[in-house]
Structure formats: C-alpha cells, structure tokens
C-alpha positions in Angstrom: 68.0 -2.7 -48.7 65.6 -5.6 -49.1 65.6 -6.7 -52.8 64.0 -9.3 -55.0 67.0 -9.0 -57.4 68.4 -12.5 -58.0 72.0 -11.6 -58.8 75.0 -11.3 -56.6 77.4 -8.4 -57.2 76.4 -6.1 -60.0 79.3 -4.4 -61.8 78.8 -0.9 -63.1 78.2 0.2 -65.8 75.2 -2.1 -66.6 75.2 -1.2 -70.3 78.7 -0.7 -71.7 79.7 1.4 -74.6 77.5 3.9 -76.4 74.3 3.9 -74.2 73.5 7.5 -73.1 70.5 9.2 -71.6 69.0 6.1 -70.0 65.3 5.9 -69.0 63.6 2.9 -67.2 60.1 1.9 -66.6 58.9 -1.1 -64.7 55.9 -3.3 -65.6 55.2 -5.9 -62.9 58.5 -7.8 -62.4 60.1 -6.6 -65.6 62.3 -3.5 -66.2 62.7 -1.9 -69.6 65.5 0.5 -70.5 65.9 2.8 -73.5 68.8 5.0 -74.6 69.5 7.8 -77.2 70.9 6.8 -80.6 71.5 10.1 -82.4 72.1 9.5 -86.1 72.3 5.7 -85.9 69.6 3.4 -87.2 67.5 1.7 -85.9 66.6 4.1 -83.2 66.2 3.8 -79.4 67.1 0.3 -78.3 65.0 -1.5 -75.8 66.6 -3.7 -73.1 64.7 -6.0 -70.7 65.8 -7.2 -67.2 64.2 -9.0 -64.3 67.2 -8.6 -62.0 68.7 -5.2 -62.9 72.0 -6.8 -63.7 71.4 -8.6 -67.0 69.9 -6.4 -69.7 68.8 -8.3 -72.8 68.4 -6.3 -76.0 64.9 -7.1 -77.3 64.2 -4.6 -80.0 64.0 -0.9 -81.0 61.3 1.7 -80.9 62.2 3.3 -84.2 62.7 0.9 -87.1 61.3 2.6 -90.2 61.8 5.9 -92.1 58.3 7.0 -91.2 59.3 6.9 -87.6 62.8 8.2 -87.9 64.1 10.8 -90.5 67.9 11.0 -90.5 68.5 12.7 -93.9 71.9 14.4 -93.8 72.0 14.3 -90.0 75.4 14.7 -88.4 76.3 11.8 -86.1 75.7 14.0 -83.0 72.2 14.9 -84.1 69.1 12.8 -84.7 67.5 11.2 -81.6 68.1 12.9 -78.2 67.1 11.7 -74.7 64.1 9.3 -74.9 61.8 8.6 -71.9 59.9 5.3 -71.6 56.7 5.1 -69.6 53.8 2.6 -69.3 50.2 3.8 -68.7 46.9 1.9 -68.8 48.4 -1.1 -70.6 50.3 0.9 -73.2 54.0 1.8 -73.6 54.9 5.4 -74.5 58.3 6.5 -75.7 58.8 10.2 -76.1 61.9 11.8 -77.6 63.3 14.6 -79.8 64.5 14.3 -83.4 66.6 17.4 -83.5 67.1 17.1 -87.3 63.8 15.7 -88.3 60.7 17.2 -86.7 61.2 17.9 -83.0 59.3 16.2 -80.1 57.2 13.2 -80.7 55.6 10.1 -79.1 55.4 6.6 -80.3 53.3 3.9 -78.6 52.9 0.1 -78.4 50.7 -2.3 -76.6 53.5 -4.8 -76.5 57.1 -3.8 -75.7 58.3 -5.8 -78.7 56.1 -3.7 -81.0 54.9 -2.8 -83.4 55.5 0.8 -82.4 53.3 3.5 -83.9 54.3 6.2 -86.3 55.1 9.5 -84.5 52.5 11.7 -82.8 54.1 15.1 -83.0 54.0 17.6 -80.1 54.3 21.3 -81.0 56.7 22.3 -78.2 60.1 23.6 -79.2 62.7 22.0 -76.8 64.6 18.8 -76.2 64.6 16.1 -73.5 60.8 15.6 -73.1 59.5 13.4 -70.3 56.0 12.2 -69.5 54.2 11.9 -66.1 50.6 10.8 -65.4 49.1 12.0 -62.2 46.5 10.1 -60.1 43.7 12.1 -61.7 44.7 10.9 -65.2 46.2 14.1 -66.4 49.5 13.8 -68.4 52.3 16.3 -68.2 55.2 16.9 -70.5 58.4 18.3 -68.9 61.1 19.7 -71.1 64.4 21.6 -70.8 65.2 25.2 -71.2 66.8 28.1 -69.2 64.1 27.1 -66.8 62.6 23.6 -66.8 59.2 24.0 -68.4 56.0 21.9 -68.2 52.5 21.6 -69.9 49.6 19.3 -69.7 49.2 17.3 -72.9 47.2 14.5 -74.5 50.0 12.1 -75.4 47.7 10.1 -77.7 46.9 13.1 -80.0 49.9 15.4 -79.2 47.5 18.2 -78.3 49.0 20.7 -75.8 46.3 21.4 -73.2 47.8 24.2 -71.2 50.4 26.9 -71.3 54.0 25.8 -71.3 55.2 27.2 -67.9 58.6 27.5 -66.2 58.6 25.4 -63.0 62.2 25.3 -61.8 65.5 26.9 -62.8 67.7 24.3 -61.1 70.5 25.2 -58.7 72.5 27.4 -60.9 74.4 24.9 -63.0 74.5 25.5 -66.8 72.2 23.7 -69.2 69.4 22.4 -66.9 68.1 19.4 -68.9 66.9 15.8 -68.8 63.9 16.5 -66.5 61.8 13.8 -65.0 58.8 14.3 -62.7 57.6 11.5 -60.4 55.5 11.1 -57.4 56.2 9.5 -54.0 54.1 9.6 -50.8 52.0 12.4 -52.2 54.9 14.7 -53.1 56.0 15.6 -56.6 59.8 15.2 -57.2 61.5 16.9 -60.2 65.0 15.7 -61.0 67.2 17.3 -63.6 70.8 17.2 -64.9 72.9 20.4 -64.7 76.5 21.5 -65.5 76.6 20.3 -69.1 77.2 16.6 -70.1 80.9 16.8 -69.5 83.1 16.5 -66.4 81.0 19.0 -64.4 77.8 17.0 -64.9 75.6 16.5 -61.9 72.1 15.5 -60.9 69.8 17.8 -58.8 66.3 17.4 -57.4 63.5 19.5 -55.9 60.0 18.7 -54.6 56.6 20.2 -54.3 53.0 19.4 -53.2 51.9 20.4 -56.7 53.1 19.3 -60.1 53.4 23.0 -61.0 55.5 23.9 -57.9 56.8 25.9 -56.3 59.7 23.4 -56.0 61.9 23.3 -52.9 65.5 22.2 -53.8 66.9 19.2 -52.0 69.2 20.4 -49.1 72.0 18.1 -50.2 72.1 19.0 -54.0 73.7 17.8 -56.1 72.2 14.4 -55.2 74.7 12.7 -57.6 78.0 13.9 -59.0 81.6 13.0 -59.4 82.9 16.5 -60.2 86.5 17.0 -59.2 86.8 13.5 -57.8 89.5 10.9 -58.6 87.1 8.2 -59.6 86.9 5.6 -62.4 83.5 7.1 -63.4 83.1 10.7 -64.5 80.5 13.0 -66.1 77.7 11.4 -64.0 74.2 12.7 -64.5 70.9 12.5 -66.6 69.2 10.2 -64.1 65.8 8.5 -64.1 64.2 7.1 -60.9 62.1 4.0 -60.6 61.1 1.4 -58.0 61.1 -2.4 -57.9 58.3 -4.8 -56.8 59.6 -4.9 -53.2 59.4 -1.1 -52.9 63.1 -0.3 -53.2 64.1 2.6 -55.3 66.8 2.9 -57.9 68.2 5.3 -60.5 69.9 4.9 -63.8 72.3 7.6 -65.1 74.9 8.1 -67.7 78.6 8.4 -67.2 82.0 7.8 -68.8 85.1 5.8 -68.1 88.1 8.0 -69.1 91.7 6.8 -69.5 95.1 8.4 -69.7 96.2 11.9 -68.7 94.8 14.3 -69.6 91.7 12.1 -69.4 89.9 11.2 -72.6 87.2 8.6 -73.3 86.3 6.7 -76.5 83.5 4.4 -75.3 80.9 7.2 -75.1 78.5 7.8 -72.3 77.3 4.5 -70.7 74.5 3.5 -68.4 75.0 3.0 -64.7 72.7 1.8 -61.9 72.5 3.5 -58.5 70.6 2.4 -55.4 68.4 5.0 -53.8 67.3 5.2 -50.1 65.0 7.8 -48.7 66.0 9.7 -45.5 63.6 10.5 -42.7 62.9 13.9 -44.2 61.7 12.4 -47.5 64.8 13.2 -49.6 66.6 10.6 -51.7 70.2 9.6 -51.0 71.8 8.1 -54.0 74.6 5.5 -54.1 77.5 6.1 -51.8 76.7 9.5 -50.4 75.9 10.8 -53.9 78.5 8.7 -55.7 78.0 5.9 -58.2 79.3 2.6 -56.7 81.7 0.5 -58.7 79.6 -2.5 -57.8 76.4 -3.3 -55.9 76.0 -6.2 -53.6 72.8 -8.2 -54.4 71.8 -11.6 -52.9 72.2 -15.0 -54.6 75.1 -16.3 -56.6 76.0 -16.1 -60.3 79.1 -16.3 -62.5 80.0 -13.2 -64.3 80.9 -13.6 -68.0 84.5 -12.7 -68.7 84.0 -12.2 -72.5 81.3 -12.1 -75.1 81.3 -12.7 -78.8 79.0 -11.1 -81.3 78.9 -12.5 -84.8 76.7 -13.0 -87.9 77.1 -16.8 -88.0 73.5 -17.5 -87.1 72.3 -16.3 -90.5 70.9 -12.9 -89.5 72.0 -9.4 -88.5 71.5 -9.2 -84.8 69.7 -6.5 -82.9 73.0 -5.1 -81.5 74.2 -3.8 -85.0 73.6 -0.3 -86.2 73.7 1.4 -89.5 74.7 5.0 -90.2 71.4 6.8 -90.9 69.1 4.8 -93.1 70.6 1.8 -94.9 70.3 1.2 -98.6 68.9 -2.3 -98.1 70.1 -3.8 -101.4 73.7 -3.1 -100.3 73.4 -5.6 -97.5 72.9 -9.2 -98.8 72.8 -11.9 -96.2 73.0 -15.4 -97.8 73.1 -18.1 -95.2 76.2 -17.3 -93.1 77.7 -14.9 -95.6 77.1 -11.1 -95.6 78.0 -9.2 -98.7 78.4 -5.4 -98.5 78.1 -3.5 -101.8 79.9 -0.2 -101.9 78.0 3.0 -101.8 79.2 6.3 -103.3 78.6 7.8 -99.8 81.8 7.4 -97.9 82.2 7.4 -94.1 83.2 11.1 -94.4 79.8 12.0 -95.9 76.4 12.7 -94.3 74.7 10.3 -96.7 74.0 6.5 -96.4 77.4 4.7 -96.4 77.5 1.0 -96.6 78.5 0.4 -93.0 77.5 -2.0 -90.2 78.8 -1.3 -86.7 78.6 -2.2 -83.0 79.5 0.0 -80.0 82.9 -0.5 -78.6 82.1 -1.5 -75.1 85.4 -2.4 -73.5 88.8 -0.8 -73.3 90.4 -4.3 -73.9 88.8 -6.1 -76.8 89.3 -7.6 -80.3 87.2 -6.9 -83.3 87.7 -9.3 -86.2 86.3 -9.2 -89.8 86.9 -12.4 -91.7 86.4 -11.4 -95.3 87.3 -11.1 -98.9 87.1 -8.0 -101.0 86.4 -7.1 -104.7 88.1 -3.7 -105.1 90.2 -1.6 -107.5 92.2 1.6 -107.3 89.1 3.7 -106.9 87.2 1.6 -104.3 87.8 0.2 -100.9 86.3 -2.2 -98.3 87.2 -3.3 -94.9 87.1 -2.5 -91.2 86.4 0.9 -89.5 86.7 2.4 -86.0 84.3 5.3 -86.3 83.6 8.2 -83.8 82.2 10.5 -86.5 82.8 11.5 -90.1 85.9 13.5 -89.2 87.4 11.2 -86.6 87.8 7.7 -87.7 90.3 5.0 -88.8 89.9 2.5 -91.7 91.8 -0.7 -92.3 90.9 -1.6 -95.8 91.6 -3.4 -99.1 92.3 -1.3 -102.1 93.5 -2.9 -105.4 96.2 -5.4 -104.3 97.1 -3.9 -101.0 95.9 -3.4 -97.4 95.9 0.2 -96.1 95.6 1.9 -92.8 94.1 5.4 -92.9 93.7 7.8 -90.0 91.3 10.9 -90.2 91.5 13.5 -87.5 89.5 16.7 -88.3 90.6 18.0 -91.7 93.7 15.8 -91.8 93.4 12.4 -93.4 96.6 10.3 -93.8 97.3 6.8 -95.1 99.6 5.7 -92.3 100.8 2.4 -93.9 100.1 0.0 -96.7 101.3 -3.4 -97.7 100.9 -5.4 -100.9 98.9 -8.6 -100.8 98.5 -11.5 -103.2 94.8 -11.9 -102.5 92.4 -9.4 -101.0 91.1 -11.8 -98.3 91.9 -12.7 -94.7 91.2 -11.3 -91.3 91.1 -7.6 -90.6 91.6 -7.0 -86.9 91.6 -4.1 -84.4 92.7 -4.7 -80.9 91.5 -2.0 -78.5 93.6 -1.0 -75.6 93.0 1.8 -73.0 95.3 4.2 -74.8 95.6 2.9 -78.3 94.1 0.9 -81.2 96.3 -1.7 -82.9 95.5 -2.7 -86.4 96.4 -6.1 -88.0 96.0 -8.0 -91.2 96.1 -11.8 -90.9 96.5 -13.9 -94.0 97.8 -16.9 -92.1 100.3 -14.8 -90.3 99.4 -11.7 -88.2 100.9 -8.5 -89.5 100.8 -5.2 -87.5 100.0 -2.3 -89.8 100.1 0.3 -87.2 98.8 1.8 -84.0 96.6 4.9 -83.4 96.4 6.7 -80.0 92.8 6.4 -78.8 92.6 10.0 -77.7 92.2 11.0 -81.4 88.9 9.1 -81.5 87.8 10.4 -78.1 84.8 12.7 -77.4 87.3 15.3 -76.0 88.9 15.6 -79.4 86.1 14.6 -81.7 83.2 16.4 -79.9 79.7 15.1 -80.1 77.8 12.8 -77.8 78.4 9.2 -79.1 81.1 6.6 -78.6 83.5 4.7 -80.9 81.8 2.1 -83.1 83.5 -0.9 -84.6 82.3 -1.9 -88.1 82.7 -3.2 -91.6 82.2 -1.1 -94.7 82.4 -0.8 -98.5 82.9 2.3 -100.7 82.8 2.8 -104.4 81.6 5.6 -106.6 80.3 3.1 -109.2 79.0 0.5 -106.7 81.6 -2.1 -108.0 83.3 -2.8 -104.6 82.1 -5.6 -102.4 83.1 -7.0 -99.1 82.1 -10.6 -98.5 82.1 -11.3 -94.8 82.0 -14.9 -93.5 82.3 -13.8 -89.8 82.4 -10.7 -87.7 83.2 -11.1 -84.1 83.7 -8.8 -81.2 85.3 -10.3 -78.1 85.7 -8.4 -74.9 88.9 -9.6 -73.4 88.0 -8.5 -69.9 84.6 -7.6 -68.7 85.2 -6.6 -65.1 86.6 -3.1 -64.9 87.5 -3.0 -68.6 
C-alpha cells in the first residue's frame, strides 16, 4: 500500500483507554477523530493527526451546558456514538444524548471551535451518521431492528423524507453504528452487529442507490475477532476514510482483556485497520478481517515508552474529565496548585461530585496525587479509581487517617486504614493487568492493599466506559478540601501494555 504516512510501525490501539465509537473525517492532509463520552464532561474529544499514528487532543465539541445536558445521567448514558464529517467548509458532529434530548448536530467553521448549540433532529434512535451525496442531498442513517435512513437538512434539523428501513444486516443482534459512504459510484453501508461485547463484528453491503436494495458483502463479517485467541477482542463499530494518496483505512473500537475468565478495565479503545479493495470492489480489512497488532509504515521514529500527565503548567489540560457538569467554584487553580472543595454529591451519586479524572490507558501504570487534605470525621478527600457509581475504589484522607474503600455493587467496605500524623503526602495507585495496588507515601511508601481489577471491569460493572483515575473531595457541608500540588500519570510500558 502506497502511503504518505510519515511514521514507521504503528502500534494498535491508536487511542488507549476509554475511547469508544470512533469516527474520522479527513480535510486535506489532516485527519480528525472523535469518540463517545457518555456522562463525562466535556463531551466528544477531538484528536488531530497528519500521520495516523500520533493523535493530538485539540479540543472538544461539547463544552457547555447548553450543548450537553447531563443532569442525573448514569455514567453509561449521556453521549452515544458521534459521527464527524466536513462539508462545504464546515464541520458537522452528529450524536445522541440518550438522557438529554435525543439526536442533534453541532457545527463549526474551525475544528477548534467555537461549536454551535445543538440543532435537534426529530428522529427517535441512536448512532446517527451523516452522508452528503454528489447532488448535495444529505442523509441521516440510524440504527434499529433495520438500519433506517432519511434525507435531512443538517443546518435546520428538518427531516425531508420518510425514515425508511434500508438494510437488516446479516442476522447478528443489535445492528447499529451505521455509516454510508460512496466509492467508484457505489454506495457502501457498513454497520456493527452482534452486540458490543465479545461477539461484536463489522458487516457491509453495497448498492447503486443510497436507498438500496443493498447487496451483502460475500465475505461478511468484514472485521471480527469472535472466538479467536487474540490480544484484541470485541472488535466493531468501524468508520471508513481515505488518505490523500488514495489509500483506505478504517477505525474501530475494541478491548484488550486480561486474565481468565477474561475481563477488561480499560474500556473500549480506538484501533486503526488498513483497507484494500479487491477486484470485485469489496473491501478487505486488516489481516483477512483481523485487526493487526501493528502496521508497517515508512520512515523512522522512536516510540515513547512512557508519558506523564500533570497540572504543573498552571492549567487543567484537555485530557481531564469531570463527572457530569462541574460546579466550577469547587475547582480553584492558583498557579501550580489545584484545590478541590468537597461537594455533598459523592461518587456514588448521580449529581456533580468534585472529581477530576483521566482514562486509565495502560495495564501497567502509576497514578500519583501529591496533596494535602483538610478533612474531619464526616468528610474525605483523595484518589479514586472509578468505573461507575457502584464499582469504584477510593484511597482517601478522613480525620487523622488514610483509608482504602472498595465498592462493588451494593457492597462497600473499608478494606484498611492507618493513622497519620498529618493529612498530606502522596496517594498512589499502581495498575497491573490483574490488580490495583494502593499506597500512601509520607516519606516512606506504605501498601494499604490490593484490589483485583476484575471488580472494576466492564464484565462485572456493566456499562460502556473504562476505568478512570482521579482526585476527589466530599463533604456534606463543603468543608473538606484537597490541595493538589501535582497529579501525574505515567504509563510504565507503552508497547503492548
């Protein structure tokens, strides 16, 4: 495959940690990628690349309450499956807020924003995608028992035709994530089937008309790892695009489970797959329908073995998320110090807890919060590993002690606690493929306990997100504070981790 990509050996996944439902559009020599964010804020991160290997986070599509309502949204609700497209000099991002209004479009003339307030579309479904035909007509394609489609005006939200079923898929359950695109005069419809678990797969059909009838690809599923002993599982929800040299690619989601029986904590991640077209005009993805561990690309570069995220540059970076909408006065950034003021909404609520987190993106990593706390017997502040409100671990200061609490479903247990002279030091979690290790360091590192990672996995916790590493403060009266001088996340190993 001839390629302009100036990078040697790309390692999958290309976006690690919680980064599901990928969609890519190309503008000139630049590629832009978006992902689902569910009940996290801000919504729909935007990443930019010129080589398909390095993806820089440059902003978010949804950065205000007027764009993104998340009131009382469970973590697995909120924003589902965005699609990003570019037409006539304007960017369009279409998605579904399943707990706040349904399907909508936001637009921007510049990928960095500002992005508009939502234009709502009166179609009851999820996973919307946009396609402009050569005659200027725009189509919305959505999921359902059958994949359905209508002509719309994406600038006004007006539905211009009947919503019609166009393809039922190949028989797998939950046909979803549809994308319609055109190549050499033919219309291709690609969808995910089988559910977004281990039976996930990508299928495809084509037609001479955007309305069908659609002829299934003779080698469906075109992408799947079902029943394979492979490092990557639950592969599907793909989006196709080309590069400036005419090569084709797809991004898809997948997971990297560990242990036996297999579980995964990192959430659904974004993978890249090369696409070639056979002589009959059908796409062949990756290694005969499998996602490659790595992709050979020309030129030479050195892969980073670790990366550190911190707050030491005097600002909260784009990679950090809040749970639902933050109460802004509870986050005070003064120079290189961040002070979190406790909220009466705890991490087990559906409110607005004082919490700041980043996706866990490696099985082997270390997350460190250098901090001091002002707490009493009724308040707490510290570090959290968070999968959802009922599956989480906190390492926290309370009164004159450091405690380790584990919550799994309806069971919440303080696993250990130790007295401390001062409520300051380093709170540390070391992530391993099968366990989390929790430490308090006040000059000497003390192990408070370990927690099997399976209890924070999607297989146990349910939902669609991944584990998040964060700092938090809780108090019914607002008296607790966590003053953070540094937060850092270091991936011990990048390759294969």
